[in-house]
PDB file of N, H, CA, C and O in Angstrom:
ATOM      1  N   UNK A   1     -13.384  19.621  17.888  1.00  0.00           N
ATOM      2  CA  UNK A   1     -12.399  18.624  17.862  1.00  0.00           C
ATOM      3  C   UNK A   1     -12.877  17.491  16.955  1.00  0.00           C
ATOM      4  O   UNK A   1     -14.036  17.104  17.107  1.00  0.00           O
ATOM      5  N   UNK A   2     -12.093  16.910  16.015  1.00  0.00           N
ATOM      6  H   UNK A   2     -11.151  17.224  15.892  1.00  0.00           H
ATOM      7  CA  UNK A   2     -12.523  15.642  15.257  1.00  0.00           C
ATOM      8  C   UNK A   2     -11.555  14.609  15.655  1.00  0.00           C
ATOM      9  O   UNK A   2     -10.349  14.844  15.727  1.00  0.00           O
ATOM     10  N   UNK A   3     -12.104  13.413  15.925  1.00  0.00           N
ATOM     11  H   UNK A   3     -13.084  13.221  15.866  1.00  0.00           H
ATOM     12  CA  UNK A   3     -11.246  12.264  16.248  1.00  0.00           C
ATOM     13  C   UNK A   3     -11.385  11.262  15.199  1.00  0.00           C
ATOM     14  O   UNK A   3     -12.418  11.153  14.539  1.00  0.00           O
ATOM     15  N   UNK A   4     -10.281  10.476  15.027  1.00  0.00           N
ATOM     16  H   UNK A   4      -9.442  10.564  15.564  1.00  0.00           H
ATOM     17  CA  UNK A   4     -10.333   9.430  14.119  1.00  0.00           C
ATOM     18  C   UNK A   4      -9.347   8.419  14.587  1.00  0.00           C
ATOM     19  O   UNK A   4      -8.488   8.671  15.433  1.00  0.00           O
ATOM     20  N   UNK A   5      -9.518   7.128  13.938  1.00  0.00           N
ATOM     21  H   UNK A   5     -10.216   6.923  13.251  1.00  0.00           H
ATOM     22  CA  UNK A   5      -8.627   6.011  14.271  1.00  0.00           C
ATOM     23  C   UNK A   5      -8.018   5.667  12.919  1.00  0.00           C
ATOM     24  O   UNK A   5      -8.701   5.524  11.905  1.00  0.00           O
ATOM     25  N   UNK A   6      -6.676   5.539  12.961  1.00  0.00           N
ATOM     26  H   UNK A   6      -6.121   5.655  13.784  1.00  0.00           H
ATOM     27  CA  UNK A   6      -5.945   5.118  11.675  1.00  0.00           C
ATOM     28  C   UNK A   6      -5.346   3.702  11.981  1.00  0.00           C
ATOM     29  O   UNK A   6      -4.551   3.531  12.905  1.00  0.00           O
ATOM     30  N   UNK A   7      -5.733   2.790  11.231  1.00  0.00           N
ATOM     31  H   UNK A   7      -6.379   2.929  10.480  1.00  0.00           H
ATOM     32  CA  UNK A   7      -5.348   1.469  11.288  1.00  0.00           C
ATOM     33  C   UNK A   7      -3.996   1.322  10.497  1.00  0.00           C
ATOM     34  O   UNK A   7      -3.918   1.835   9.381  1.00  0.00           O
ATOM     35  N   UNK A   8      -2.938   0.647  11.029  1.00  0.00           N
ATOM     36  H   UNK A   8      -3.001   0.230  11.935  1.00  0.00           H
ATOM     37  CA  UNK A   8      -1.726   0.678  10.210  1.00  0.00           C
ATOM     38  C   UNK A   8      -1.284  -0.786  10.093  1.00  0.00           C
ATOM     39  O   UNK A   8      -1.310  -1.566  11.046  1.00  0.00           O
ATOM     40  N   UNK A   9      -0.885  -1.098   8.879  1.00  0.00           N
ATOM     41  H   UNK A   9      -0.864  -0.465   8.105  1.00  0.00           H
ATOM     42  CA  UNK A   9      -0.410  -2.437   8.595  1.00  0.00           C
ATOM     43  C   UNK A   9       1.158  -2.153   8.251  1.00  0.00           C
ATOM     44  O   UNK A   9       1.536  -1.357   7.391  1.00  0.00           O
ATOM     45  N   UNK A  10       1.967  -2.918   9.046  1.00  0.00           N
ATOM     46  H   UNK A  10       1.660  -3.564   9.744  1.00  0.00           H
ATOM     47  CA  UNK A  10       3.478  -2.705   9.057  1.00  0.00           C
ATOM     48  C   UNK A  10       4.155  -3.907   9.652  1.00  0.00           C
ATOM     49  O   UNK A  10       3.749  -4.386  10.711  1.00  0.00           O
ATOM     50  N   UNK A  11       5.201  -4.417   8.982  1.00  0.00           N
ATOM     51  H   UNK A  11       5.531  -4.028   8.122  1.00  0.00           H
ATOM     52  CA  UNK A  11       5.855  -5.560   9.595  1.00  0.00           C
ATOM     53  C   UNK A  11       6.780  -5.137  10.628  1.00  0.00           C
ATOM     54  O   UNK A  11       7.352  -5.998  11.296  1.00  0.00           O
ATOM     55  N   UNK A  12       7.004  -3.814  10.846  1.00  0.00           N
ATOM     56  H   UNK A  12       6.539  -3.114  10.303  1.00  0.00           H
ATOM     57  CA  UNK A  12       8.003  -3.326  11.870  1.00  0.00           C
ATOM     58  C   UNK A  12       7.343  -3.417  13.268  1.00  0.00           C
ATOM     59  O   UNK A  12       6.249  -2.923  13.539  1.00  0.00           O
ATOM     60  N   UNK A  13       8.176  -4.140  14.168  1.00  0.00           N
ATOM     61  H   UNK A  13       9.065  -4.541  13.948  1.00  0.00           H
ATOM     62  CA  UNK A  13       7.547  -4.406  15.509  1.00  0.00           C
ATOM     63  C   UNK A  13       7.307  -3.190  16.353  1.00  0.00           C
ATOM     64  O   UNK A  13       6.428  -3.183  17.214  1.00  0.00           O
ATOM     65  N   UNK A  14       8.140  -2.089  16.096  1.00  0.00           N
ATOM     66  H   UNK A  14       8.855  -2.095  15.397  1.00  0.00           H
ATOM     67  CA  UNK A  14       7.904  -0.942  17.038  1.00  0.00           C
ATOM     68  C   UNK A  14       7.178   0.234  16.401  1.00  0.00           C
ATOM     69  O   UNK A  14       7.343   1.393  16.781  1.00  0.00           O
ATOM     70  N   UNK A  15       6.301  -0.152  15.335  1.00  0.00           N
ATOM     71  H   UNK A  15       6.167  -1.094  15.026  1.00  0.00           H
ATOM     72  CA  UNK A  15       5.601   0.785  14.634  1.00  0.00           C
ATOM     73  C   UNK A  15       4.697   1.767  15.555  1.00  0.00           C
ATOM     74  O   UNK A  15       4.630   2.973  15.314  1.00  0.00           O
ATOM     75  N   UNK A  16       4.061   1.200  16.547  1.00  0.00           N
ATOM     76  H   UNK A  16       4.116   0.220  16.743  1.00  0.00           H
ATOM     77  CA  UNK A  16       3.191   1.908  17.498  1.00  0.00           C
ATOM     78  C   UNK A  16       3.963   3.094  18.126  1.00  0.00           C
ATOM     79  O   UNK A  16       3.434   4.202  18.205  1.00  0.00           O
ATOM     80  N   UNK A  17       5.235   2.851  18.578  1.00  0.00           N
ATOM     81  H   UNK A  17       5.665   1.950  18.514  1.00  0.00           H
ATOM     82  CA  UNK A  17       5.993   3.787  19.147  1.00  0.00           C
ATOM     83  C   UNK A  17       6.352   4.977  18.074  1.00  0.00           C
ATOM     84  O   UNK A  17       6.359   6.164  18.401  1.00  0.00           O
ATOM     85  N   UNK A  18       6.613   4.563  16.908  1.00  0.00           N
ATOM     86  H   UNK A  18       6.606   3.599  16.642  1.00  0.00           H
ATOM     87  CA  UNK A  18       6.732   5.555  15.910  1.00  0.00           C
ATOM     88  C   UNK A  18       5.499   6.396  15.620  1.00  0.00           C
ATOM     89  O   UNK A  18       5.640   7.565  15.261  1.00  0.00           O
ATOM     90  N   UNK A  19       4.462   5.924  15.740  1.00  0.00           N
ATOM     91  H   UNK A  19       4.347   4.974  16.032  1.00  0.00           H
ATOM     92  CA  UNK A  19       3.196   6.624  15.411  1.00  0.00           C
ATOM     93  C   UNK A  19       2.986   7.684  16.627  1.00  0.00           C
ATOM     94  O   UNK A  19       2.376   8.729  16.398  1.00  0.00           O
ATOM     95  N   UNK A  20       3.430   7.439  17.750  1.00  0.00           N
ATOM     96  H   UNK A  20       3.926   6.590  17.936  1.00  0.00           H
ATOM     97  CA  UNK A  20       3.225   8.426  18.724  1.00  0.00           C
ATOM     98  C   UNK A  20       3.949   9.726  18.567  1.00  0.00           C
ATOM     99  O   UNK A  20       3.561  10.725  19.173  1.00  0.00           O
ATOM    100  N   UNK A  21       5.022   9.746  17.746  1.00  0.00           N
ATOM    101  H   UNK A  21       5.336   8.934  17.254  1.00  0.00           H
ATOM    102  CA  UNK A  21       5.740  10.786  17.467  1.00  0.00           C
ATOM    103  C   UNK A  21       5.061  11.822  16.353  1.00  0.00           C
ATOM    104  O   UNK A  21       5.491  12.966  16.208  1.00  0.00           O
ATOM    105  N   UNK A  22       4.097  11.354  15.687  1.00  0.00           N
ATOM    106  H   UNK A  22       3.748  10.424  15.805  1.00  0.00           H
ATOM    107  CA  UNK A  22       3.332  12.089  14.635  1.00  0.00           C
ATOM    108  C   UNK A  22       2.472  13.099  15.366  1.00  0.00           C
ATOM    109  O   UNK A  22       1.744  12.745  16.293  1.00  0.00           O
ATOM    110  N   UNK A  23       2.556  14.384  14.945  1.00  0.00           N
ATOM    111  H   UNK A  23       3.148  14.672  14.192  1.00  0.00           H
ATOM    112  CA  UNK A  23       1.711  15.314  15.409  1.00  0.00           C
ATOM    113  C   UNK A  23       0.189  15.005  15.214  1.00  0.00           C
ATOM    114  O   UNK A  23      -0.244  14.519  14.169  1.00  0.00           O
ATOM    115  N   UNK A  24      -0.604  15.324  16.305  1.00  0.00           N
ATOM    116  H   UNK A  24      -0.253  15.719  17.154  1.00  0.00           H
ATOM    117  CA  UNK A  24      -2.092  14.972  16.409  1.00  0.00           C
ATOM    118  C   UNK A  24      -2.357  13.503  16.808  1.00  0.00           C
ATOM    119  O   UNK A  24      -3.522  13.156  16.999  1.00  0.00           O
ATOM    120  N   UNK A  25      -1.432  12.699  16.933  1.00  0.00           N
ATOM    121  H   UNK A  25      -0.486  12.982  16.777  1.00  0.00           H
ATOM    122  CA  UNK A  25      -1.663  11.287  17.404  1.00  0.00           C
ATOM    123  C   UNK A  25      -1.640  11.356  19.034  1.00  0.00           C
ATOM    124  O   UNK A  25      -0.642  11.649  19.693  1.00  0.00           O
ATOM    125  N   UNK A  26      -2.763  11.072  19.494  1.00  0.00           N
ATOM    126  H   UNK A  26      -3.573  10.834  18.959  1.00  0.00           H
ATOM    127  CA  UNK A  26      -3.020  11.193  20.997  1.00  0.00           C
ATOM    128  C   UNK A  26      -2.697   9.918  21.787  1.00  0.00           C
ATOM    129  O   UNK A  26      -2.382   9.899  22.977  1.00  0.00           O
ATOM    130  N   UNK A  27      -2.824   8.777  20.918  1.00  0.00           N
ATOM    131  H   UNK A  27      -3.080   8.793  19.952  1.00  0.00           H
ATOM    132  CA  UNK A  27      -2.453   7.526  21.499  1.00  0.00           C
ATOM    133  C   UNK A  27      -2.218   6.497  20.411  1.00  0.00           C
ATOM    134  O   UNK A  27      -2.826   6.633  19.349  1.00  0.00           O
ATOM    135  N   UNK A  28      -1.372   5.462  20.588  1.00  0.00           N
ATOM    136  H   UNK A  28      -0.878   5.353  21.450  1.00  0.00           H
ATOM    137  CA  UNK A  28      -1.162   4.492  19.685  1.00  0.00           C
ATOM    138  C   UNK A  28      -0.668   3.259  20.432  1.00  0.00           C
ATOM    139  O   UNK A  28       0.043   3.319  21.435  1.00  0.00           O
ATOM    140  N   UNK A  29      -1.131   2.065  19.826  1.00  0.00           N
ATOM    141  H   UNK A  29      -1.708   2.016  19.011  1.00  0.00           H
ATOM    142  CA  UNK A  29      -0.826   0.794  20.522  1.00  0.00           C
ATOM    143  C   UNK A  29      -0.790  -0.187  19.474  1.00  0.00           C
ATOM    144  O   UNK A  29      -1.383  -0.005  18.411  1.00  0.00           O
ATOM    145  N   UNK A  30      -0.003  -1.397  19.770  1.00  0.00           N
ATOM    146  H   UNK A  30       0.479  -1.544  20.634  1.00  0.00           H
ATOM    147  CA  UNK A  30      -0.009  -2.424  18.750  1.00  0.00           C
ATOM    148  C   UNK A  30      -1.195  -3.306  18.843  1.00  0.00           C
ATOM    149  O   UNK A  30      -1.764  -3.363  19.933  1.00  0.00           O
ATOM    150  N   UNK A  31      -1.637  -3.984  17.871  1.00  0.00           N
ATOM    151  H   UNK A  31      -1.175  -3.937  16.985  1.00  0.00           H
ATOM    152  CA  UNK A  31      -2.778  -4.691  17.869  1.00  0.00           C
ATOM    153  C   UNK A  31      -2.521  -6.125  17.213  1.00  0.00           C
ATOM    154  O   UNK A  31      -1.470  -6.258  16.585  1.00  0.00           O
ATOM    155  N   UNK A  32      -3.355  -7.158  17.303  1.00  0.00           N
ATOM    156  H   UNK A  32      -4.209  -7.050  17.813  1.00  0.00           H
ATOM    157  CA  UNK A  32      -3.281  -8.359  16.712  1.00  0.00           C
ATOM    158  C   UNK A  32      -4.366  -8.246  15.658  1.00  0.00           C
ATOM    159  O   UNK A  32      -5.311  -7.460  15.721  1.00  0.00           O
ATOM    160  N   UNK A  33      -4.104  -9.213  14.573  1.00  0.00           N
ATOM    161  H   UNK A  33      -3.335  -9.851  14.523  1.00  0.00           H
ATOM    162  CA  UNK A  33      -5.226  -9.249  13.454  1.00  0.00           C
ATOM    163  C   UNK A  33      -4.669  -8.673  12.251  1.00  0.00           C
ATOM    164  O   UNK A  33      -3.454  -8.662  12.051  1.00  0.00           O
ATOM    165  N   UNK A  34      -5.602  -8.146  11.359  1.00  0.00           N
ATOM    166  H   UNK A  34      -6.588  -8.156  11.522  1.00  0.00           H
ATOM    167  CA  UNK A  34      -5.244  -7.688  10.050  1.00  0.00           C
ATOM    168  C   UNK A  34      -4.311  -6.497  10.070  1.00  0.00           C
ATOM    169  O   UNK A  34      -3.487  -6.318   9.174  1.00  0.00           O
ATOM    170  N   UNK A  35      -4.448  -5.697  11.088  1.00  0.00           N
ATOM    171  H   UNK A  35      -5.117  -5.842  11.817  1.00  0.00           H
ATOM    172  CA  UNK A  35      -3.632  -4.530  11.196  1.00  0.00           C
ATOM    173  C   UNK A  35      -2.582  -4.774  12.395  1.00  0.00           C
ATOM    174  O   UNK A  35      -2.811  -5.625  13.255  1.00  0.00           O
ATOM    175  N   UNK A  36      -1.524  -4.053  12.403  1.00  0.00           N
ATOM    176  H   UNK A  36      -1.338  -3.362  11.705  1.00  0.00           H
ATOM    177  CA  UNK A  36      -0.405  -4.240  13.340  1.00  0.00           C
ATOM    178  C   UNK A  36      -0.435  -3.116  14.510  1.00  0.00           C
ATOM    179  O   UNK A  36       0.073  -3.359  15.605  1.00  0.00           O
ATOM    180  N   UNK A  37      -0.989  -2.006  14.255  1.00  0.00           N
ATOM    181  H   UNK A  37      -1.401  -1.808  13.366  1.00  0.00           H
ATOM    182  CA  UNK A  37      -1.144  -0.859  15.134  1.00  0.00           C
ATOM    183  C   UNK A  37      -2.306   0.005  14.873  1.00  0.00           C
ATOM    184  O   UNK A  37      -2.882   0.040  13.786  1.00  0.00           O
ATOM    185  N   UNK A  38      -2.652   0.744  15.971  1.00  0.00           N
ATOM    186  H   UNK A  38      -2.184   0.714  16.854  1.00  0.00           H
ATOM    187  CA  UNK A  38      -3.690   1.711  15.819  1.00  0.00           C
ATOM    188  C   UNK A  38      -3.212   3.084  16.372  1.00  0.00           C
ATOM    189  O   UNK A  38      -2.619   3.187  17.446  1.00  0.00           O
ATOM    190  N   UNK A  39      -3.505   4.101  15.582  1.00  0.00           N
ATOM    191  H   UNK A  39      -3.987   4.017  14.710  1.00  0.00           H
ATOM    192  CA  UNK A  39      -3.254   5.435  16.085  1.00  0.00           C
ATOM    193  C   UNK A  39      -4.546   6.251  16.190  1.00  0.00           C
ATOM    194  O   UNK A  39      -5.333   6.345  15.248  1.00  0.00           O
ATOM    195  N   UNK A  40      -4.727   6.837  17.383  1.00  0.00           N
ATOM    196  H   UNK A  40      -4.088   6.760  18.148  1.00  0.00           H
ATOM    197  CA  UNK A  40      -5.877   7.637  17.661  1.00  0.00           C
ATOM    198  C   UNK A  40      -5.448   9.020  17.539  1.00  0.00           C
ATOM    199  O   UNK A  40      -4.494   9.439  18.195  1.00  0.00           O
ATOM    200  N   UNK A  41      -6.168   9.822  16.654  1.00  0.00           N
ATOM    201  H   UNK A  41      -6.942   9.482  16.121  1.00  0.00           H
ATOM    202  CA  UNK A  41      -5.796  11.214  16.336  1.00  0.00           C
ATOM    203  C   UNK A  41      -6.941  12.121  16.760  1.00  0.00           C
ATOM    204  O   UNK A  41      -8.099  11.718  16.871  1.00  0.00           O
ATOM    205  N   UNK A  42      -6.527  13.439  17.003  1.00  0.00           N
ATOM    206  H   UNK A  42      -5.586  13.767  16.912  1.00  0.00           H
ATOM    207  CA  UNK A  42      -7.359  14.506  17.331  1.00  0.00           C
ATOM    208  C   UNK A  42      -6.948  15.686  16.489  1.00  0.00           C
ATOM    209  O   UNK A  42      -5.801  16.127  16.561  1.00  0.00           O
ATOM    210  N   UNK A  43      -7.855  16.207  15.692  1.00  0.00           N
ATOM    211  H   UNK A  43      -8.787  15.849  15.633  1.00  0.00           H
ATOM    212  CA  UNK A  43      -7.480  17.476  14.880  1.00  0.00           C
ATOM    213  C   UNK A  43      -8.706  18.435  15.053  1.00  0.00           C
ATOM    214  O   UNK A  43      -9.796  18.100  15.517  1.00  0.00           O
ATOM    215  N   UNK A  44      -8.381  19.593  14.640  1.00  0.00           N
ATOM    216  H   UNK A  44      -7.495  19.866  14.263  1.00  0.00           H
ATOM    217  CA  UNK A  44      -9.479  20.748  14.809  1.00  0.00           C
ATOM    218  C   UNK A  44     -10.486  20.596  13.663  1.00  0.00           C
ATOM    219  O   UNK A  44     -11.687  20.770  13.870  1.00  0.00           O
ATOM    220  N   UNK A  45     -10.009  20.276  12.468  1.00  0.00           N
ATOM    221  H   UNK A  45      -9.033  20.135  12.300  1.00  0.00           H
ATOM    222  CA  UNK A  45     -11.016  20.215  11.342  1.00  0.00           C
ATOM    223  C   UNK A  45     -10.773  18.869  10.508  1.00  0.00           C
ATOM    224  O   UNK A  45      -9.677  18.312  10.445  1.00  0.00           O
ATOM    225  N   UNK A  46     -11.920  18.429   9.887  1.00  0.00           N
ATOM    226  H   UNK A  46     -12.810  18.882   9.938  1.00  0.00           H
ATOM    227  CA  UNK A  46     -11.945  17.181   9.187  1.00  0.00           C
ATOM    228  C   UNK A  46     -10.851  17.050   8.264  1.00  0.00           C
ATOM    229  O   UNK A  46     -10.166  16.027   8.270  1.00  0.00           O
ATOM    230  N   UNK A  47     -10.603  18.103   7.385  1.00  0.00           N
ATOM    231  H   UNK A  47     -11.159  18.934   7.381  1.00  0.00           H
ATOM    232  CA  UNK A  47      -9.754  18.024   6.287  1.00  0.00           C
ATOM    233  C   UNK A  47      -8.222  17.659   6.738  1.00  0.00           C
ATOM    234  O   UNK A  47      -7.385  17.153   5.990  1.00  0.00           O
ATOM    235  N   UNK A  48      -8.002  18.050   8.240  1.00  0.00           N
ATOM    236  H   UNK A  48      -8.682  18.461   8.847  1.00  0.00           H
ATOM    237  CA  UNK A  48      -6.588  17.771   8.605  1.00  0.00           C
ATOM    238  C   UNK A  48      -6.379  16.282   8.742  1.00  0.00           C
ATOM    239  O   UNK A  48      -5.225  15.861   8.821  1.00  0.00           O
ATOM    240  N   UNK A  49      -7.392  15.463   8.776  1.00  0.00           N
ATOM    241  H   UNK A  49      -8.329  15.805   8.712  1.00  0.00           H
ATOM    242  CA  UNK A  49      -7.100  13.957   8.949  1.00  0.00           C
ATOM    243  C   UNK A  49      -6.278  13.447   7.759  1.00  0.00           C
ATOM    244  O   UNK A  49      -5.448  12.556   7.935  1.00  0.00           O
ATOM    245  N   UNK A  50      -6.475  13.952   6.636  1.00  0.00           N
ATOM    246  H   UNK A  50      -7.150  14.676   6.493  1.00  0.00           H
ATOM    247  CA  UNK A  50      -5.768  13.458   5.440  1.00  0.00           C
ATOM    248  C   UNK A  50      -4.247  13.733   5.655  1.00  0.00           C
ATOM    249  O   UNK A  50      -3.384  12.917   5.334  1.00  0.00           O
ATOM    250  N   UNK A  51      -4.003  14.865   6.184  1.00  0.00           N
ATOM    251  H   UNK A  51      -4.704  15.529   6.445  1.00  0.00           H
ATOM    252  CA  UNK A  51      -2.548  15.342   6.352  1.00  0.00           C
ATOM    253  C   UNK A  51      -1.875  14.403   7.340  1.00  0.00           C
ATOM    254  O   UNK A  51      -0.730  14.006   7.122  1.00  0.00           O
ATOM    255  N   UNK A  52      -2.581  14.023   8.464  1.00  0.00           N
ATOM    256  H   UNK A  52      -3.511  14.346   8.641  1.00  0.00           H
ATOM    257  CA  UNK A  52      -2.013  13.111   9.420  1.00  0.00           C
ATOM    258  C   UNK A  52      -1.827  11.764   8.871  1.00  0.00           C
ATOM    259  O   UNK A  52      -0.818  11.097   9.097  1.00  0.00           O
ATOM    260  N   UNK A  53      -2.882  11.342   8.095  1.00  0.00           N
ATOM    261  H   UNK A  53      -3.702  11.885   7.912  1.00  0.00           H
ATOM    262  CA  UNK A  53      -2.753   9.958   7.449  1.00  0.00           C
ATOM    263  C   UNK A  53      -1.519   9.947   6.488  1.00  0.00           C
ATOM    264  O   UNK A  53      -0.800   8.951   6.419  1.00  0.00           O
ATOM    265  N   UNK A  54      -1.308  10.972   5.814  1.00  0.00           N
ATOM    266  H   UNK A  54      -1.892  11.782   5.870  1.00  0.00           H
ATOM    267  CA  UNK A  54      -0.179  11.112   4.789  1.00  0.00           C
ATOM    268  C   UNK A  54       1.171  11.017   5.611  1.00  0.00           C
ATOM    269  O   UNK A  54       2.112  10.323   5.224  1.00  0.00           O
ATOM    270  N   UNK A  55       1.194  11.727   6.713  1.00  0.00           N
ATOM    271  H   UNK A  55       0.430  12.290   7.027  1.00  0.00           H
ATOM    272  CA  UNK A  55       2.468  11.630   7.549  1.00  0.00           C
ATOM    273  C   UNK A  55       2.707  10.244   7.933  1.00  0.00           C
ATOM    274  O   UNK A  55       3.845   9.784   7.841  1.00  0.00           O
ATOM    275  N   UNK A  56       1.689   9.509   8.374  1.00  0.00           N
ATOM    276  H   UNK A  56       0.765   9.884   8.449  1.00  0.00           H
ATOM    277  CA  UNK A  56       1.763   8.203   8.871  1.00  0.00           C
ATOM    278  C   UNK A  56       2.263   7.247   7.705  1.00  0.00           C
ATOM    279  O   UNK A  56       3.128   6.397   7.916  1.00  0.00           O
ATOM    280  N   UNK A  57       1.717   7.419   6.560  1.00  0.00           N
ATOM    281  H   UNK A  57       1.014   8.109   6.389  1.00  0.00           H
ATOM    282  CA  UNK A  57       2.022   6.552   5.307  1.00  0.00           C
ATOM    283  C   UNK A  57       3.545   6.759   4.972  1.00  0.00           C
ATOM    284  O   UNK A  57       4.199   5.853   4.456  1.00  0.00           O
ATOM    285  N   UNK A  58       4.035   7.869   5.253  1.00  0.00           N
ATOM    286  H   UNK A  58       3.503   8.606   5.672  1.00  0.00           H
ATOM    287  CA  UNK A  58       5.455   8.208   4.929  1.00  0.00           C
ATOM    288  C   UNK A  58       6.509   7.571   6.004  1.00  0.00           C
ATOM    289  O   UNK A  58       7.719   7.626   5.783  1.00  0.00           O
ATOM    290  N   UNK A  59       6.036   7.032   7.045  1.00  0.00           N
ATOM    291  H   UNK A  59       5.053   6.988   7.224  1.00  0.00           H
ATOM    292  CA  UNK A  59       6.873   6.322   8.008  1.00  0.00           C
ATOM    293  C   UNK A  59       7.495   5.041   7.373  1.00  0.00           C
ATOM    294  O   UNK A  59       6.784   4.218   6.796  1.00  0.00           O
ATOM    295  N   UNK A  60       8.695   4.916   7.483  1.00  0.00           N
ATOM    296  H   UNK A  60       9.272   5.585   7.952  1.00  0.00           H
ATOM    297  CA  UNK A  60       9.363   3.758   6.887  1.00  0.00           C
ATOM    298  C   UNK A  60       8.719   2.406   7.359  1.00  0.00           C
ATOM    299  O   UNK A  60       8.528   2.265   8.567  1.00  0.00           O
ATOM    300  N   UNK A  61       8.400   1.486   6.561  1.00  0.00           N
ATOM    301  H   UNK A  61       8.555   1.601   5.579  1.00  0.00           H
ATOM    302  CA  UNK A  61       7.847   0.236   7.003  1.00  0.00           C
ATOM    303  C   UNK A  61       6.292   0.117   6.981  1.00  0.00           C
ATOM    304  O   UNK A  61       5.710  -0.955   7.149  1.00  0.00           O
ATOM    305  N   UNK A  62       5.651   1.338   6.753  1.00  0.00           N
ATOM    306  H   UNK A  62       6.123   2.209   6.616  1.00  0.00           H
ATOM    307  CA  UNK A  62       4.159   1.420   6.738  1.00  0.00           C
ATOM    308  C   UNK A  62       3.682   0.815   5.380  1.00  0.00           C
ATOM    309  O   UNK A  62       3.976   1.445   4.364  1.00  0.00           O
ATOM    310  N   UNK A  63       2.986  -0.325   5.263  1.00  0.00           N
ATOM    311  H   UNK A  63       2.747  -0.838   6.088  1.00  0.00           H
ATOM    312  CA  UNK A  63       2.507  -0.829   4.085  1.00  0.00           C
ATOM    313  C   UNK A  63       1.241  -0.192   3.624  1.00  0.00           C
ATOM    314  O   UNK A  63       1.104   0.120   2.441  1.00  0.00           O
ATOM    315  N   UNK A  64       0.306   0.015   4.518  1.00  0.00           N
ATOM    316  H   UNK A  64       0.418  -0.238   5.479  1.00  0.00           H
ATOM    317  CA  UNK A  64      -0.953   0.673   4.212  1.00  0.00           C
ATOM    318  C   UNK A  64      -1.688   1.051   5.564  1.00  0.00           C
ATOM    319  O   UNK A  64      -1.438   0.487   6.630  1.00  0.00           O
ATOM    320  N   UNK A  65      -2.585   2.023   5.417  1.00  0.00           N
ATOM    321  H   UNK A  65      -2.789   2.481   4.551  1.00  0.00           H
ATOM    322  CA  UNK A  65      -3.456   2.357   6.402  1.00  0.00           C
ATOM    323  C   UNK A  65      -4.915   2.467   6.041  1.00  0.00           C
ATOM    324  O   UNK A  65      -5.233   2.503   4.853  1.00  0.00           O
ATOM    325  N   UNK A  66      -5.829   2.523   7.006  1.00  0.00           N
ATOM    326  H   UNK A  66      -5.570   2.494   7.972  1.00  0.00           H
ATOM    327  CA  UNK A  66      -7.127   2.611   6.896  1.00  0.00           C
ATOM    328  C   UNK A  66      -7.668   3.510   7.880  1.00  0.00           C
ATOM    329  O   UNK A  66      -7.315   3.357   9.049  1.00  0.00           O
ATOM    330  N   UNK A  67      -8.511   4.467   7.563  1.00  0.00           N
ATOM    331  H   UNK A  67      -8.798   4.592   6.613  1.00  0.00           H
ATOM    332  CA  UNK A  67      -8.948   5.625   8.470  1.00  0.00           C
ATOM    333  C   UNK A  67     -10.439   5.298   8.782  1.00  0.00           C
ATOM    334  O   UNK A  67     -11.216   4.822   7.954  1.00  0.00           O
ATOM    335  N   UNK A  68     -10.750   5.610  10.080  1.00  0.00           N
ATOM    336  H   UNK A  68     -10.119   5.997  10.752  1.00  0.00           H
ATOM    337  CA  UNK A  68     -12.186   5.708  10.467  1.00  0.00           C
ATOM    338  C   UNK A  68     -12.369   6.879  11.283  1.00  0.00           C
ATOM    339  O   UNK A  68     -11.708   7.087  12.300  1.00  0.00           O
ATOM    340  N   UNK A  69     -13.348   7.717  10.798  1.00  0.00           N
ATOM    341  H   UNK A  69     -13.884   7.548   9.971  1.00  0.00           H
ATOM    342  CA  UNK A  69     -13.684   8.821  11.493  1.00  0.00           C
ATOM    343  C   UNK A  69     -14.769   8.777  12.500  1.00  0.00           C
ATOM    344  O   UNK A  69     -15.836   8.227  12.229  1.00  0.00           O
ATOM    345  N   UNK A  70     -14.524   9.390  13.773  1.00  0.00           N
ATOM    346  H   UNK A  70     -13.657   9.837  13.994  1.00  0.00           H
ATOM    347  CA  UNK A  70     -15.694   9.280  14.752  1.00  0.00           C
ATOM    348  C   UNK A  70     -16.908  10.082  14.297  1.00  0.00           C
ATOM    349  O   UNK A  70     -16.846  11.236  13.873  1.00  0.00           O
ATOM    350  N   UNK A  71     -18.056   9.332  14.432  1.00  0.00           N
ATOM    351  H   UNK A  71     -18.106   8.394  14.776  1.00  0.00           H
ATOM    352  CA  UNK A  71     -19.334  10.075  13.948  1.00  0.00           C
ATOM    353  C   UNK A  71     -20.084  10.482  15.328  1.00  0.00           C
ATOM    354  O   UNK A  71     -20.248   9.671  16.239  1.00  0.00           O
ATOM    355  N   UNK A  72     -20.462  11.650  15.370  1.00  0.00           N
ATOM    356  H   UNK A  72     -20.329  12.308  14.630  1.00  0.00           H
ATOM    357  CA  UNK A  72     -21.143  12.150  16.643  1.00  0.00           C
ATOM    358  C   UNK A  72     -22.561  12.512  16.234  1.00  0.00           C
ATOM    359  O   UNK A  72     -23.352  12.950  17.069  1.00  0.00           O
TER     360      UNK A  72
END
């Protein structure tokens, strides 16, 4: 299992709730600072992270994302 954190920049107030609907997102919550929400994802293989990030980027109101992969 591969875990990653995707930081999301969006002016939408309920973006964290929308992120929870994306497949492979195990948790999501709003944040303060440069990014507005965080999505924690779990996938079977590293290459699947890009697919999840692309799904998140297609959500209306998402300006940009930044992905960090957990290193073990």
